C-alpha positions as a Python dict, from the first residue, in 0.01 Angstrom:
ca = {
    (1, 'M'): (0, 0, 0),
    (2, 'L'): (145, 124, -349),
    (3, 'P'): (459, 273, -407),
    (4, 'V'): (422, 637, -551),
    (5, 'P'): (517, 593, -956),
    (6, 'V'): (660, 948, -1005),
    (7, 'V'): (790, 1166, -680),
    (8, 'N'): (845, 1582, -802),
    (9, 'F'): (1056, 1734, -571),
    (10, 'S'): (1189, 2110, -583),
    (11, 'L'): (1409, 2400, -423),
    (12, 'G'): (1580, 2099, -236),
    (13, 'N'): (1861, 1811, -210),
    (14, 'G'): (1734, 1503, -387),
    (15, 'D'): (2028, 1302, -271),
    (16, 'W'): (1804, 1064, -58),
    (17, 'L'): (1503, 1079, -255),
    (18, 'V'): (1641, 939, -591),
    (19, 'P'): (1795, 629, -483),
    (20, 'R'): (1488, 535, -261),
    (21, 'A'): (1259, 652, -548),
    (22, 'H'): (1480, 408, -808),
    (23, 'A'): (1514, 127, -542),
    (24, 'Y'): (1142, 55, -597),
    (25, 'G'): (1093, 131, -1006),
    (26, 'G'): (975, 463, -927),
    (27, 'L'): (1080, 767, -1128),
    (28, 'V'): (1174, 1134, -980),
    (29, 'V'): (1114, 1476, -1139),
    (30, 'A'): (1271, 1797, -1030),
    (31, 'T'): (1146, 2123, -1079),
    (32, 'V'): (1403, 2366, -1144),
    (33, 'T'): (1485, 2714, -1190),
    (34, 'N'): (1790, 2775, -1324),
    (35, 'E'): (2072, 2583, -1507),
    (36, 'R'): (2248, 2507, -1222),
    (37, 'H'): (1969, 2307, -1024),
    (38, 'A'): (1901, 2152, -1380),
    (39, 'G'): (2264, 2039, -1371),
    (40, 'A'): (2286, 1917, -997),
    (41, 'A'): (1932, 1710, -1055),
    (42, 'E'): (2085, 1537, -1339),
    (43, 'R'): (2379, 1454, -1172),
    (44, 'R'): (2167, 1294, -901),
    (45, 'G'): (1978, 1091, -1158),
    (46, 'C'): (1654, 1229, -1187),
    (47, 'D'): (1443, 1095, -1469),
    (48, 'A'): (1307, 1427, -1611),
    (49, 'L'): (1329, 1796, -1508),
    (50, 'L'): (1042, 2040, -1486),
    (51, 'V'): (1153, 2419, -1602),
    (52, 'V'): (965, 2692, -1393),
    (53, 'G'): (1006, 3024, -1525),
    (54, 'H'): (1000, 3386, -1379),
    (55, 'E'): (607, 3369, -1515),
    (56, 'A'): (507, 3103, -1274),
    (57, 'A'): (390, 3380, -1018),
    (58, 'G'): (771, 3504, -979),
    (59, 'H'): (865, 3168, -785),
    (60, 'G'): (1074, 3076, -1102),
    (61, 'G'): (1371, 3322, -1061),
    (62, 'P'): (1499, 3621, -1294),
    (63, 'V'): (1403, 3494, -1636),
    (64, 'T'): (1103, 3321, -1830),
    (65, 'S'): (1058, 2986, -1960),
    (66, 'L'): (1130, 3048, -2344),
    (67, 'V'): (1454, 3189, -2243),
    (68, 'L'): (1571, 2940, -1930),
    (69, 'L'): (1464, 2612, -2119),
    (70, 'P'): (1708, 2620, -2416),
    (71, 'A'): (1980, 2759, -2191),
    (72, 'I'): (1899, 2422, -1986),
    (73, 'L'): (1864, 2185, -2269),
    (74, 'D'): (2201, 2285, -2410),
    (75, 'G'): (2393, 2236, -2051),
    (76, 'L'): (2286, 1866, -2015),
    (77, 'K'): (2513, 1640, -2054),
    (78, 'T'): (2307, 1357, -2073),
    (79, 'T'): (2071, 1246, -2337),
    (80, 'M'): (1771, 1316, -2078),
    (81, 'R'): (1441, 1304, -2317),
    (82, 'H'): (1277, 1647, -2319),
    (83, 'V'): (913, 1710, -2432),
    (84, 'T'): (913, 2129, -2517),
    (85, 'D'): (513, 2097, -2651),
}
């Protein structure tokens, strides 16, 4: 069986997931809905963030992605690559 190349998780603690995926060369994407979750995902070593705002059927929290995305990008400590198009 081939390992999963990209793993996505949301609304949970990825402490156990990130090192296991990285051990075989997999990438980890965390779905985040606020700055606190983005910071936690960054500290855990996630490779990318999927930022979800309010327009995602209300599942993304109280603000839209147009407001949330710049706030999260400004708060990142690393040079995590970002794609906004």
